[in-house]
C-alpha positions as CSV (number, residue, x, y, z in Angstrom):
1,M,0.0,0.0,0.0
2,L,2.8,2.4,0.9
3,S,4.6,1.7,-2.4
4,A,1.4,2.5,-4.4
5,A,1.2,5.9,-2.7
6,F,4.8,6.5,-3.4
7,L,4.3,5.7,-7.1
8,L,1.3,8.1,-7.3
9,C,3.6,10.9,-6.0
10,L,5.9,10.3,-8.9
11,L,3.3,10.8,-11.6
12,P,3.3,14.2,-13.3
13,T,0.5,16.4,-12.3
14,A,-1.2,19.2,-14.2
15,P,0.3,22.6,-13.3
16,V,-1.8,25.0,-11.4
17,P,-2.1,28.1,-13.5
18,A,-1.1,31.5,-12.2
19,S,-3.1,34.5,-13.4
20,V,-1.9,38.0,-14.2
21,D,-3.6,41.0,-15.8
22,F,-1.1,41.5,-18.7
23,V,1.8,39.7,-20.4
24,E,4.4,41.6,-22.3
25,V,7.1,40.1,-24.6
26,N,9.6,42.9,-24.8
27,T,12.7,43.2,-26.9
28,V,15.2,45.8,-25.6
29,Y,17.7,47.2,-28.0
30,D,20.6,48.0,-25.8
31,G,23.3,49.4,-28.1
32,P,23.8,49.1,-31.8
33,L,24.1,45.3,-32.0
34,E,23.0,44.1,-28.5
35,R,19.5,43.1,-27.7
36,F,17.6,40.8,-25.4
37,T,14.1,39.6,-25.1
38,Q,12.2,39.2,-21.9
39,I,8.7,38.2,-20.8
40,I,7.1,40.5,-18.2
41,F,4.1,39.6,-16.1
42,W,2.1,42.6,-15.0
43,S,-0.7,42.8,-12.4
44,G,-2.6,45.2,-10.2
45,S,-4.1,48.7,-10.4
46,P,-2.0,50.5,-11.3
47,L,-0.1,47.8,-13.2
48,H,3.2,46.7,-11.7
49,V,5.6,43.9,-12.6
50,R,5.0,40.7,-10.7
51,H,7.7,38.7,-12.4
52,W,10.0,38.8,-15.4
53,E,12.5,36.5,-17.0
54,M,14.6,36.2,-20.1
55,T,12.9,34.3,-22.9
56,G,14.4,31.3,-24.7
57,A,13.6,27.8,-25.6
58,Q,12.2,27.2,-22.1
59,V,9.4,29.7,-22.6
60,I,6.5,29.0,-24.9
61,Y,3.6,31.5,-25.2
62,R,0.4,31.1,-27.2
63,V,-1.9,33.9,-28.0
64,A,-5.4,32.8,-28.8
65,G,-7.6,34.5,-31.4
66,R,-8.7,38.0,-30.9
67,D,-10.5,38.2,-27.5
68,A,-11.4,34.5,-27.7
69,Q,-9.3,32.9,-24.9
70,P,-6.9,34.1,-22.3
71,I,-3.2,34.1,-23.2
72,T,-1.4,31.0,-22.0
73,V,2.3,31.2,-21.1
74,I,4.0,27.9,-20.4
75,R,7.2,28.5,-18.6
76,K,10.1,26.3,-17.6
77,G,9.2,24.0,-14.7
78,F,5.8,23.4,-16.2
79,R,4.5,26.7,-14.7
80,V,1.5,28.0,-16.6
81,V,0.6,31.7,-16.5
82,R,-2.7,33.1,-18.0
83,A,-3.6,36.6,-18.9
84,R,-6.3,38.3,-20.9
85,R,-4.1,41.0,-22.5
86,F,-0.9,40.5,-24.4
87,L,1.6,43.0,-25.9
88,R,4.8,42.4,-28.0
89,S,7.0,45.5,-27.7
90,H,10.3,46.8,-28.9
91,T,12.0,49.4,-26.7
92,R,15.3,51.2,-26.1
93,H,14.7,51.0,-22.4
94,D,13.8,48.2,-20.0
95,P,10.2,48.4,-18.7
96,E,10.9,46.1,-15.8
97,R,13.7,48.3,-14.5
98,D,11.6,51.4,-15.0
99,D,8.8,49.8,-12.9
100,A,11.3,48.8,-10.2
101,R,11.9,52.5,-9.6
102,L,8.2,52.8,-8.7
103,L,7.7,49.5,-6.8
104,P,10.8,47.9,-5.3
105,V,11.6,44.4,-6.5
106,D,11.2,43.0,-2.9
107,A,7.7,44.4,-2.7
108,R,6.5,42.5,-5.8
109,R,3.9,39.8,-5.3
110,P,5.6,36.6,-6.7
111,L,3.9,34.2,-9.0
112,P,2.9,30.9,-7.3
């Protein structure tokens, strides 16, 4: 009986989705040839960054048809984040760092 319970613990489980108000995939052009892309999760009123990370092969995002379904972002570690609004932006500044001046990083509400 104990071994059956142990085996059940090893089975993969469906991720519990986190929810944010807004997801931004932002490409920052930092110098003439340098650039990086990050995914920023925004929540609250007014909007503030909850979490951000650099994108790469470990981050998959799907945007459903216009206003049909929430955006689903599948992140490394099988974390799923959902939002109703999505923006792809290209900037010369880092929106996450700009927001950190208004709301300190240690005051951010983390994603579950």
